[in-house]
Residue, then its C-alpha position, 0 to 999 in steps of 0.5 A: m235372183t227372182r223378181i220376188d227375191d228382189i222385192y223382198a230384198r228391197i223391203d228389207a233394205a228400205d227398213r219401213p216396217e210401218v208400210f205393211i201390217t201383215l207381210r206374207p211369207r216370201d215362199e208363199v208369194a213366190a209359189e203364187y207368183a210362179a203359178s200366176v205367170a204360167a197362167r198368163g192372166p191379164l194381170a199375170g205377174l203383178i204384185l198386189a198390196v191390199k189396204d188393211n180394211v179390205d178382206v183377204a182370205g186367211l189374213p187378219t183385217t185390222a182396219a189399223c185397230p188391233g182390238f178390232a181384228f178378225t180373219p175372214d174366210a173369203d176375199a173381198p170381191a175386189v181382191a178376188a177379181l184381181r187375184s183371178a186376173g193373175a195379181v198376187v197378194i204380198g200383204k196388207t198395208n197400214l192406214d189411218q185407223f178406220a180409214t179416218g184421215l188424210v195424213g197417214t199418221r193415225s195408226p198404232y202400227g206407226a205413222v207411214r212416212d213419205s217414200r222420199r222425205l222421211d220427215h214428211i207424211s205419206g198422205g192417207s188414209s191409204s198410206g201404206s198402199a201408196v208408199a208400197v207402190a212408190l217404193g216398188f214393193a208392189d205394182i198395184a195396190i188396193g185403197t179406199d176413198t171416202a174423202g180423198s183417201g185414195r187420191v191424196p196419198a197418190g198425189l203426195q207419192g207421185i203415183v196414179g190413183v183411180k177413184p171410181t163412181v160409187g157401185v162400179v167396184s164392189t165394197v163387199g168385204v170392206v170395213p165401212a167408213c161412210a158406207s153410202i159414199d165409200v169406194v175401192t180405189v186402185l193405186a199404181a205407178d202408171l195409168a195403163t196399169a191402173d186402168r187394167a186393174t180397175a177393169a178387172m174389178a169392174a168386170a167382176t162387179g158385173p154390167r149395169p146400164f149407165g143410161p143416156a149420159c154414159a160416155l166411153a171417152a172425152p170429146e175432141a175438144p173437152v172443156l176443163a173447169v178450173p177453180e178461180q180461187l185456190p185456198e190453202l196453196d202457197d205461191a209455189w204450189r199455185e205456180a205448179f197448178a198453173d203449169a198443170v193447167a197450161r199443160a192441159e191446154q197444150a193437150g187440147m183442152r179448153v179451160k174455163t174458171i169457175d167459183l169453187s165456193p159451193f164445192l168447198a162448203a159441201a166439203r166441210l159438211l163431211y166432218e163438221d156437220a151431221l153427215v159425220a154420223e155415218r162414220s159412227d154408224a159404221v164402227g161407232e158401236f165398237v169405238h164406244a165400247a172400246r173407250t169404256g175400257d182400255d184404249d191402249a189395249v184396244g189400240l184406238d187412235p185418240t184423234v179417230a176415236s174423237i171424230i167418230g165419237s163426235a157424231d153423238r152430238f147430232g140428231a136425226v133432224d140435224l142429219l136431214r137438215a145437213r142432207r138438204t144443205l148438201a143437195r142445195l150445194r150440189d145444185e149450186s156446184f153443178a150450175s157453176w160446173g155448167e157444160a164443162t167436161a171435167l173439173l181439174v183441181p190440185t190433188a193436195p194443197m201442201h205436203p206437211s211434215l210429221a211435226e206439223v201434223a203432230a202439232d195440229p192433227v185435226g187442222v192439217n188433216s182438214r186442209m188436206g181434204t180441201y179439194t177431195n172431201f166434196c167429191n164423194l158427197f157429189d158421187l164424182c169419179g176421179v183420176a189423180v196423176p202426177a204433175g211435177t214437183v214443187t221446191e218448198a221453202d226449206g229446199g225440199l222437193a214435194q211431189f205435186g199432183v192434179t185430179f181430173l174429176g167427172r160426173g158420176h159414170h163419166d169414169a172413162v172420160v176422166m181416164d181419157l183426159a188424164r191420159r191426154f195430160t200425161d202423154t203431153g210433154s212440156s212441148g205440148v206434143v202428145s207422145n203418140g203424135v195425137g192429141s184428142n179422142g177423135v184423132g187417136s186417144n183410146g179413152a179407158a179400157w175398163p168401163e166396157a166391162h161394167a156397162e152395156c156397150t156396142e161396137l160401130a164400124v165406120f168407113g169414111a168421114h167418121m174415121r179419125g181425122g175425118p170431118l165428122t169424127h166429132e159426131l162420135a167423139d162428142g157423143g162419148a164414143r171410144w176409138s177401139g181400133e182399125v178393122r177390115t171387112a170380109a172380102s165382100y164389099r166395095l165403096v162408092e162416092l156418094h153425092t153428099v156434102p161433105a163427100k162420103p163413101g157408101l159401103i155396099r155388100d157385093p160378094d161377087a165383086g167385092t174386096a176387103i175395105d179398111g175401116e175403124v171400130w168405135t165403142l159406144s153406149p146403146a143410148a148414144l148409138g140410138r141418138f146417132l142413128a136418129a140423127l143420121p142423114s139420108p142416104m146413110s144407114l146402119g146395118r150389119v157388116e161382116l169383118d175379116d175375123g168373122r164377126w158381124v158388127t153394126g156399121f155404116g151402109c147406104a141406101a140402094d138407090a144412092g149406092a147405084a148412083g154413086v161413083p165407084l171407087t177402086r181404093t179400099r180406104w176412104 
């Protein structure tokens, strides 16, 4: 049995017709899969499910509303990027209609049920995408996120959800929910796969400078802000979050508690104030026209239609007032955040049953967004990861997840923190034997595809485990690997405190010297150079693979006075 046969057999056996709105024919997918594997792209052989508010050429885009459906001629850039890298689309997945909901039940194509407990919700709005990954129907899935739609279902399904900074991934070809804050997300079973997929999409969007705040990894000793108060969590879920905080501390993160009140106040603006007008701007014209006819024929979900229609009660002055309030709350929130590297929150506060949502569709949905709604309003980036399970009062086992949130364009920082967290077991030992950026973490691979970055070769105290590693790590540099110079260099011990090696180019008497390469933003490199003490300098260093990179050297007079070293590694 081929892999594609196995996947389709799994789909048939699961009998979950609500997961896909459109499932491509097996033979078409099998042919593309064979071509993908032969081409050996970076995502070769990965099966991709696409949320049905994102265009795939030749497949209907419904946004979970049959009367809205159209068939695009071209892939959305995010889809095109993944396909170009080798991913194979298997179909379009169900969602809360017009991506308006966090429960996964607001669709005429059926409520998407939890992958494990069929009487519980999947989470939304990227419901089908999350369940497709959780059940092994796809390796990766595209979702979208406006108020938590790519994180909540990831948390409830025990998988990874990556919510990038606005603009990192193109939203062209995406049916908007709130266009100014919508993002395309990736859902996957593990961080490494999610990272690779996000890299492909970010690279297709094209590079753009991040400015002086750009960081490609977390610092050596990151500070993690956690909420003082945990509204909507019962005792079991609070205990699960406490365990997650302890695990983060075991991974080398220092914890401080903050007041989450201004964050929560901002979250309420998204649906309860004039900011909801942007949802009406996105699809309100269609919804209003449809509601004058036969809602059932069009397939409008009544809760979604009511939410979008409610924007009519607000005027332009109300919207301006709401934006001023949001700006104030943002300032208060970041003041509370302070110098923390990131914010850690529960991804979802509970896992409701289908019956609980049916009894109170708006109230339960609102509670589900407690720790997600403010994120997009503040243009935070986030990575949601599994963090164990919770035994609930009825004896059922719920998946529990946490989300690492970072300031805009600190995408690599939160990916790095999420990796340290997931690599740390209950013993507090990181699986690769290291626990911080300066002593082994690799940050995230994908931001370099989207930012202006440069490489820096180091050969002494700045190498991992050295006394000056923190200068790179705290500046957001990402360790990128070990290297060797061309056989044209030698080392001398300089008269500095702490002692440092000086790298001297000597083609006649040199040898290959072992070092490391770190990747950092040009702004960070400039700050690093400005603070570099005498007699150190930066220049071009030739590596044994023929590349020339920026690297450490030393002044000629200091090199001449240094003690010659015979070893090739400091």
